[in-house]
C-alpha positions as CSV (number, residue, x, y, z in Angstrom):
1,M,5.0,14.8,-109.5
2,S,8.4,13.6,-108.4
3,L,10.9,15.5,-106.4
4,R,14.0,16.0,-108.5
5,V,16.3,16.0,-105.6
6,G,18.6,13.0,-105.4
7,V,18.4,11.2,-102.1
8,F,21.5,9.8,-100.5
9,A,22.2,8.5,-97.0
10,F,25.7,9.1,-95.9
11,M,27.8,7.3,-93.4
12,A,31.0,8.6,-91.9
13,V,33.0,5.6,-93.3
14,A,35.9,7.8,-94.4
15,A,36.3,9.4,-91.0
16,I,36.2,6.0,-89.3
17,L,38.7,4.6,-91.8
18,A,41.0,7.6,-91.4
19,G,40.9,7.1,-87.6
20,C,41.8,3.4,-88.0
21,A,44.7,4.0,-90.5
22,S,47.9,2.7,-89.2
23,S,50.9,4.9,-88.7
24,S,54.0,4.3,-90.7
25,E,56.1,4.6,-87.6
26,P,55.8,1.7,-85.1
27,V,54.9,2.6,-81.5
28,A,57.2,1.1,-78.8
29,T,55.5,-1.4,-76.6
30,G,53.8,0.3,-73.6
31,Q,53.8,3.7,-75.1
32,E,50.7,5.5,-76.2
33,P,50.8,7.8,-79.2
34,E,50.3,11.5,-78.3
35,Y,47.4,13.4,-79.7
36,D,46.6,17.1,-79.6
37,I,42.9,18.0,-79.1
38,V,42.0,21.2,-80.9
39,T,38.7,22.8,-80.0
40,L,37.5,25.1,-82.8
41,L,34.1,26.1,-81.5
42,P,32.8,26.3,-77.9
43,K,30.0,23.9,-76.7
44,D,26.6,24.6,-78.3
45,A,28.1,27.1,-80.8
46,I,26.2,25.5,-83.7
47,P,22.4,25.6,-83.0
48,S,20.3,22.6,-84.0
49,I,17.1,23.0,-86.1
50,D,14.3,22.0,-83.8
51,R,11.2,22.9,-85.8
52,P,12.2,22.3,-89.4
53,R,10.1,23.8,-92.2
54,F,10.0,22.1,-95.6
55,Y,9.4,23.1,-99.2
56,S,6.6,21.7,-101.2
57,V,7.7,19.5,-104.2
58,Q,7.2,22.5,-106.5
59,E,9.2,24.8,-104.3
60,A,12.0,22.3,-103.9
61,D,12.1,21.8,-107.7
62,A,12.6,25.6,-108.1
63,E,15.1,26.0,-105.2
64,Y,17.4,23.0,-105.7
65,E,19.4,21.5,-108.6
66,P,18.4,17.9,-109.6
67,D,21.7,16.6,-108.3
68,E,21.5,18.4,-104.9
69,V,22.9,16.1,-102.1
70,V,20.4,15.4,-99.3
71,I,19.9,12.9,-96.5
72,G,16.6,11.2,-97.1
73,V,14.4,9.7,-94.4
74,E,11.1,7.8,-94.8
75,F,9.0,6.2,-92.1
76,S,5.4,4.9,-92.6
77,G,5.0,6.7,-95.9
78,D,6.2,10.1,-94.4
79,A,9.3,11.3,-96.2
80,R,11.8,14.1,-95.7
81,A,14.8,15.4,-97.5
82,Y,17.5,17.3,-95.5
83,P,19.9,19.3,-97.8
84,V,23.5,18.6,-96.9
85,G,24.3,22.3,-97.6
86,L,22.0,23.4,-94.8
87,L,23.2,20.6,-92.5
88,S,26.8,21.8,-93.0
89,S,25.9,25.0,-91.1
90,H,23.6,23.5,-88.5
91,E,24.7,19.8,-88.3
92,I,21.6,18.6,-86.3
93,V,17.9,18.6,-87.2
94,N,15.5,17.3,-84.6
95,D,12.3,16.2,-86.3
96,T,9.4,13.8,-86.2
97,V,8.9,11.6,-89.3
98,G,6.1,9.0,-89.5
99,G,5.3,9.6,-85.8
100,R,8.9,8.8,-84.8
101,P,11.2,11.4,-83.2
102,I,14.6,11.5,-85.1
103,A,17.8,13.4,-85.1
104,V,19.5,13.9,-88.4
105,T,23.2,14.7,-88.1
106,W,25.9,15.6,-90.5
């Protein structure tokens, strides 16, 4: 049986490229641009998932749509799929895959 969940690994390329975009206004020599840092949540406001539980293939087929976006990880034949929807509310999953400790972030 195959898991009907599409597996995608994402990189934060858009965020990196957005941070590297040049301004339309030149900065005078010796002047640094000013940035405002806005803190939306206090430190540790979003808890990590430290002991993730997983659906069986049959349960995942019933729970998720075939085009569900997930981050997929596989080491030594041990595979996991982390739904992006869940990661959007937790952002970090600490897990062990194929005997290797990993942190999945979104």
